[in-house]
Backbone as a ProteinNet text record, in pm:
[ID]
protein_1_A
[PRIMARY]
XXXXXXXXXXXXXXXXXXXXXXXXXXXXXXXXXXXXXXXXXXXXXXXXXXXXXXXXXXXXXXXXXXXXXXXXXXXXXXXXXXXXXXXXXXXXXXXXXXXXXXXXXXXXXXXXXXXXXXXXXXXXXXXXXXXXXXXXXXXXXXXXXXXXXXXXXXXX
[TERTIARY]
333.4	443.8	399.3	446.6	416.3	544.4	531.1	643.5	767.3	750.2	865	942.5	872.5	942.6	1015.7	981	1049.8	1192.3	1215.8	1347	1459.2	1438.3	1543.2	1515.9	1417	1381.4	1495.4	1501.9	1603.7	1565.8	1663	1634.5	1534.6	1544.7	1451.1	1308.7	1291.8	1159.1	1101.8	1184.1	1136.4	1100.9	1177.6	1145.4	1013.2	988.4	862.2	744.4	761.8	656.8	630.7	735.8	722.8	639	664.2	591.7	442.4	404.1	263.5	186.1	257.1	192.3	154	54.4	10.1	98.7	110.4	186.4	129.7	215.2	171.5	69.3	-53.8	-156.3	-131.9	-195.7	-183.8	-218.1	-319.7	-363	-255.6	-162.8	-56.6	60.9	66.1	182.6	163.9	144.5	135.2	203.5	267	323.6	458.6	497.7	629.6	623.8	725.6	742.4	880.1	881.7	1006	1064.1	1193.2	1258.9	1322.7	1327.1	1405.6	1458.3	1578.5	1639.3	1598	1569.2	1525	1607.3	1591.9	1661.9	1768.2	1859.5	1965	2052.6	2113.1	2194.7	2305.2	2372.7	2483.1	2434.4	2312.5	2258.1	2218.8	2154.9	2114.7	2236.2	2344.9	2467.3	2533.3	2531.1	2597.7	2513.5	2382.2	2292.5	2314.5	2313.4	2325.6	2458	2572.9	2699.3	2704	2645.1	2644.4	2564.4	2448	2363.5	2436.6	2502.3	2576.8	2691.5	2766.1	2878.3	2832.7	2709.3	2656.2	2585.7	2595.9	2544.1	2420.1	2372.5	2253.4	2280.6	2380.2	2405.8	2287.9	2253.5	2141.9	2006.8	1997.2	1870.9	1761.9	1650.3	1536.2	1420	1407.7	1295.7	1266.1	1141.8	1100.2	973.5	965.3	844.6	789.4	662.2	594.6	543.2	593.9	550.3	412.4	388.8	260.7	270.7	165.2	172.5	277.7	332.8	429.6	571.6	590.5	721.4	750.8	874.2	915.6	1056.7	1097	1231.8	1279.7	1410	1467.8	1475.2	1453	1464.3	1585.6	1675.6	1798	1800.7	1869.5	1898.6	2049.7	2089	2231.4	2255.2	2346.6	2380	2253.9	2163.6	2041.8	1933.8	1960.1	1862.9	1810	1683.4	1625.4	1633.4	1662.7	1670.8	1624.2	1592.2	1551.9	1663.7	1680.8	1787.3	1747.3	1774.2	1754.9	1607.8	1548.1	1409.7	1399.7	1287.3	1261.9	1126.8	1114.8	988.4	925.8	795.7	721.3	676.9	709.9	680.5	592	509.6	429.2	488.1	552.5	616.1	640.7	681.9	704.1	815.3	791.8	889.8	1008.2	1126.8	1245.5	1251.4	1169.7	1169.4	1077	953.8	859.1	783.8	815.9	753.9	614.5	553.3	419.7	427.7	321.5	316.5	314	400.6	411.3	449.7	492.6	529	672.4	748.8	884.4	920.2	1024.6	1083.1	1220.1	1249.5	1382.5	1427.4	1557.9	1620.2	1640.3	1623.5	1636.7	1780.4	1795.4	1926.8	2021.3	1965.7	2049.7	2064.7	2016.6	2031.3	2177.4	2209	2347.1	2395.2	2523.6	2585.2	2599.1	2566.4	2518.5	2366.6	2296.3	2150.6	2080.5	2137.5	2072.7	2056.7	2134.3	2127	2040.7	1979.1	1896.7	1749.3	1672.6	1526.6	1467.9	1379.7	1311	1170.7	1147.1	1013.3	935.8	809.1	727.8	601.7	576.8	454.4	387.7	255.8	176.4	178.6	241.9	245.2	118.8	82.7	-43.8	-82.9	-187	-238.1	-134.4	-36.6	61.5	205.2	225.2	360.9	381.7	493.9	534.6	660.3	663.7	784.4	856.5	978.7	1058.3	1170.9	1207	1321.6	1404.8	1528.6	1619.9	1691.3	1684.8	1746.9	1848.3	1965	2069.6	2052.8	2022.8	1996.5	2125.9	2212.2	2336.1	2348.5	2413.3	2428.9	2488.3	2441.6	2484	2434.3	2382.7	2336.2	2184.2	2113.1	1967	1898	1966.7	1907.2	1909.7	1987.6	1995.9	1889.1	1822.3	1722.1	1745.3	1758.7	1787.5	1661.7	1607.4	1478.8	1487.4	1377.4	1361	1211.3	1177.4	1038.6	1023	908.8	870.1	738.5	739.7	617.8	570.8	443	384.6	406.4	450	477.6	437.4	432.2	407.7	520.4	486.5	587.5	685.7	814.5	912.4	915.5	954.8	967	1094.2	1081.6	1199.7	1237.9
-352.5	-402.1	-415.4	-516.3	-531.7	-509.1	-500.2	-467.3	-551.8	-682.7	-773	-743.7	-713.4	-689.4	-555.1	-463.8	-334.9	-349.3	-448.3	-465	-473.9	-549	-571.7	-506.6	-420.5	-357.8	-269.1	-252.5	-165	-18.7	69.1	211.7	257.4	201.1	236.1	193.8	71.2	23.8	110.4	144.3	226.4	367.3	420.6	551.7	550.6	443.4	431	419.9	340.4	327.4	461.5	531.4	661.1	756.3	759.2	849.4	817.5	693.4	652.4	683.5	710.3	727.3	872.1	889	1022.4	1073.7	1205.7	1261.8	1216.6	1211.7	1174.7	1278	1236	1331.3	1378.6	1487.2	1542.5	1436.3	1353.9	1253.2	1149.2	1128.8	1029.4	1089.6	1219.8	1286.1	1309.5	1197.7	1199.7	1075.2	1086.9	970.9	927.8	808.8	753.4	657.4	663.7	573.3	508	375.4	297.3	296.7	324.2	331.1	198.4	173.9	62.5	104.8	59.4	89.5	-16.8	26	-64.1	-37.3	-125	-107.5	-212.7	-187.3	-284.1	-311.6	-429.5	-470.6	-370.4	-318.4	-225.3	-101.7	-56.4	62.3	30.9	-83.2	-121	-139.5	-194.5	-215.5	-81.8	12	142	242.3	226	328.2	355.9	252.6	273.4	340.3	291.2	359.3	502.6	526.9	662.8	758.1	713.1	795.7	822.2	721.4	737	836.3	826.2	918.3	1062.4	1082.4	1217.2	1270.9	1199.1	1252.5	1186.9	1077.6	1011.2	861.8	831.7	690.2	629.4	505.9	439.1	491.9	542.1	599.4	493.8	525.8	435.2	475	604.6	652.2	797.2	835.6	974.6	980.3	1086.9	1111.8	1246.2	1245	1369.5	1430.4	1547.9	1620.5	1680.4	1718.3	1765.4	1751.2	1778.8	1757.4	1841.9	1943.4	2031.3	2018.7	1936.9	1925.5	1780.1	1737.8	1601.8	1606.2	1496.6	1483.4	1340.6	1322.3	1188.9	1124.4	994.6	919	827.1	835.2	755.3	665.3	552.3	467.6	473.5	530.7	544.2	494.5	398.2	336.7	287.3	228.1	172.3	273.9	400.4	506.3	565.3	600.9	668.8	819.1	888.6	1034.6	1091.3	1218.5	1287.2	1381.5	1395.5	1483.4	1540.8	1665.6	1737.2	1748	1858.1	1886.8	1917.4	1879.6	1902.1	1969.8	2044.6	2107.7	2032.7	2016.4	1951.8	2062.2	2045.1	2145.5	2086.5	2170.3	2131.9	2209	2134.8	2198.9	2095.8	2141.6	2048	1947.9	1825.1	1718.4	1739.1	1710.9	1713.4	1588.4	1488.1	1363	1370.6	1418.5	1418	1550.5	1652	1783.1	1798.3	1687.5	1695.6	1766	1839.3	1899.8	1784.8	1790.2	1681.8	1732	1638.9	1668.5	1624.5	1710.7	1671.7	1720.8	1661.8	1705.2	1762	1879.2	1937.5	2005.9	2020.4	2076.1	2226.2	2281.9	2425.2	2468.7	2591.1	2646.6	2654.5	2656.8	2667.2	2533.3	2426.7	2293.2	2251.2	2144	2097.4	2044.3	2060.8	2005.1	1854.8	1767.9	1789	1790.3	1781.1	1767	1884.9	2004.1	2121.2	2104.5	2014	1991.7	1871	1807.6	1689.8	1722.6	1648.4	1665	1524.8	1490.6	1361.2	1381.8	1334.8	1343.1	1219.4	1237.5	1129.4	1106.5	978.8	939.5	828.3	820.3	722.7	588.3	485.8	352.1	275	277.7	221.5	296.2	251.4	325.1	347.1	258.2	267.1	281.3	304.8	306.6	423.8	490.6	598.3	553.6	578.9	557	690.5	691.4	813.3	806	920.5	932.8	1050	1021.7	1127.2	1180.8	1311.6	1378.4	1478.3	1480.8	1575.8	1697.6	1811.2	1933.4	2009.3	1946.6	2008.1	1981.6	2073	2051.1	1912.6	1853.2	1721.2	1604.8	1629.4	1520.6	1513.7	1614.7	1619.3	1504.7	1440.4	1329.3	1199	1195.7	1075.6	1080.2	968.9	958.6	826.2	833.3	716.1	676.5	556.4	515.4	461.4	478.8	418.5	406.4	319.5	304	356.3	413.9	452.9	381.9	294.4	220.6	267.5	302.6	347.3	239.4	280.8	186.4	251.8	170.1	226	321.3	431.3	530.5	473.4	485.4	437.8	533	481.3	565.1	646.2	777.3	866.1	911.4
-591.1	-509.9	-365.5	-297.1	-155.3	-74.8	57	146	119.7	108.9	94.1	-33.4	-142.8	-268.4	-269.6	-180.6	-174.5	-123.2	-38	23.4	-77.5	-185.8	-283.9	-419	-426.3	-553.4	-603.3	-733.2	-791.6	-766.6	-780.8	-765.8	-872.5	-991.3	-1098	-1061.1	-1010.9	-970.6	-859	-760.2	-648.8	-695.1	-788.6	-845	-919.3	-995.9	-1067.9	-970.9	-865.2	-763.9	-697.4	-658.1	-592.6	-677.3	-806.8	-897.4	-903.5	-873	-878.4	-750.4	-641.1	-511.3	-484.7	-398.8	-356.9	-243.7	-229.6	-118.2	16.5	116.9	251.9	300.9	328	371.3	514.7	548.9	684.3	788.6	761.9	859.8	889.8	797.6	822.3	898.2	909.1	968.4	1118.1	1189.2	1335.1	1389	1503.9	1570.8	1518.5	1563.6	1534.2	1415.9	1331.7	1218.8	1227.4	1231.2	1232.6	1091.1	1080.2	949.9	911.2	781.1	726.6	590	561	432.5	332.1	211.1	106	-19.2	-116.7	-242.7	-262.4	-355.5	-384.3	-261.1	-258.4	-143.4	-112.9	-214.9	-190.4	-114.7	-145.4	-79	64.9	86.2	221.7	312.1	258.6	337	373.3	280.8	302	380.1	381.5	436	584.1	666.6	810.9	848.6	799.4	831.7	779.6	662.7	606.9	694.1	737.5	824.6	956.6	1010.7	1136.7	1120.8	1010.9	987.6	974.8	932	913.8	1039	1150.2	1275.7	1332.8	1270.8	1322.5	1349.3	1434.1	1464.4	1539.8	1504.4	1571.1	1528.9	1405.4	1357.8	1358.5	1425.1	1436.4	1347.4	1321.3	1240.8	1268.6	1238.8	1255.8	1340.9	1418.8	1497.9	1454.6	1412.9	1379.7	1509.3	1540.5	1659.3	1633.7	1509	1457.9	1305.9	1230.1	1085.1	1011.7	1077.7	1012	1066.7	1170.2	1234.5	1269.1	1243.5	1277.5	1335	1393.8	1447.7	1423.3	1423	1410.3	1547.3	1553.3	1677.8	1663.6	1761.7	1763.3	1885.8	1874.4	1989.9	2010	2124.6	2156.3	2297.9	2306.8	2436.4	2508	2431.9	2488.8	2520.2	2498	2526.7	2396.6	2397	2282.2	2301.9	2193.5	2198.4	2064.6	2064.3	1941.7	1900	1767.6	1718.2	1582.7	1561.5	1435.8	1395.8	1431	1394.2	1245.1	1185.6	1043.6	1027	919.9	885.3	768	774.1	666.1	570.2	444.6	342.3	233.7	176.8	60.1	-57.2	-149.4	-264.2	-374.5	-493.1	-603.8	-572	-610.3	-592.4	-685.9	-636.8	-721.7	-809.7	-777.4	-853.2	-974.5	-952.7	-1064.3	-1084.4	-1006.3	-1023.4	-965.8	-919.5	-859.9	-725.1	-691.6	-558.9	-457.7	-361.6	-264.9	-127.8	-45.4	92.8	114.8	177.7	212.3	351.4	404.3	531.5	500.7	555	534.8	663	674.6	794.4	783.5	665.9	645.4	624.6	578.8	545.2	665.3	786.8	906.4	977.3	915.5	973.3	972.8	1045.4	1051.3	915.2	890.2	769.3	790.8	700.4	563.2	551.4	664	661.5	597.8	602.8	541.3	390.1	331.3	186.7	150.3	250.8	225.8	236.5	160.5	159.1	148.9	241.6	239.4	184.7	62.4	4.3	47.2	85	140.5	58.3	26.1	-42.6	38	27.9	102.9	30.4	90.8	32.5	68.3	197.9	244.7	371.2	439.8	555.8	664.9	675.7	783.7	736.5	607.9	554.1	459.1	476.5	386.4	312	182.3	103.3	97.7	144.9	145	44.5	-8.6	-97.4	-46.7	-10.1	32.1	-90.6	-106.3	-220.4	-165.7	-228.3	-191	-280.7	-220.5	-297.7	-326.7	-403.5	-449.7	-599.5	-673.7	-817.6	-845.9	-951.5	-999.7	-915.5	-796.5	-710.8	-701.2	-750.7	-739.6	-813.1	-904	-978.6	-898.9	-790.2	-707.4	-599.1	-577.4	-470.6	-398.4	-266.8	-185.3	-107.7	-132.6	-76.6	66.3	138.5	270.4	297.9	392.6	435	575.5	602.9	738	766.9	869.5	907.1	1043.3	1048.9	1175.7	1281.2	1398.5	1507.5	1639.2	1743.7	1876.3	1909.3	1970.7	2007	2108	2079.6	2178.8	2297.3	2409.7	2529.8	2521.2	2523.2	2517	2655.4
[MASK]
++++++++++++++++++++++++++++++++++++++++++++++++++++++++++++++++++++++++++++++++++++++++++++++++++++++++++++++++++++++++++++++++++++++++++++++++++++++++++++

C-alpha cells in the first residue's frame, strides 16, 4: 500500500497492514510528526471533532521530546502549543500480541486519554502508522488509524 491508498482504506485493510509492519524503532522516535486521519470517510469526518471534544482541538501531530517521551502539538488561535505528555512503552500489542511500541498517558493522565493507547508501526522511513485503542472492556477490539509523517518542527 502507498500513502494515497491509505486515505480511504477500510479498517480491515489498515489492520492487516498494521500487523505486517515492524514497531517504530528508537531512531524514528525523534522530532515532530504531522498527523492525518485515514480510513473510511465516516471515520475521517468524525475524527477531528472527536479529538477536539476530548481536549485536543486543533491537533497537528506529535513531537517526540526523546525516544521515551512525546507530546501532542495543537494549533489554537493561530498559536502552536503542546499538551498532554505521553510515555513510550515497549509491550505486547493489543492488536496482534507482538512486542511493539506504544504511547500512553498513564493511569493519572486526563480523562479520557488515560484509557487510550497509540500503537505505532514503521510504514516507511518518514511515516508511522498509528492505531488508537481504547483500553476499556468491550472496546479493546476497536482500533482507530492515523498517520504520522515526519515534518519540520513547528515553531512553538
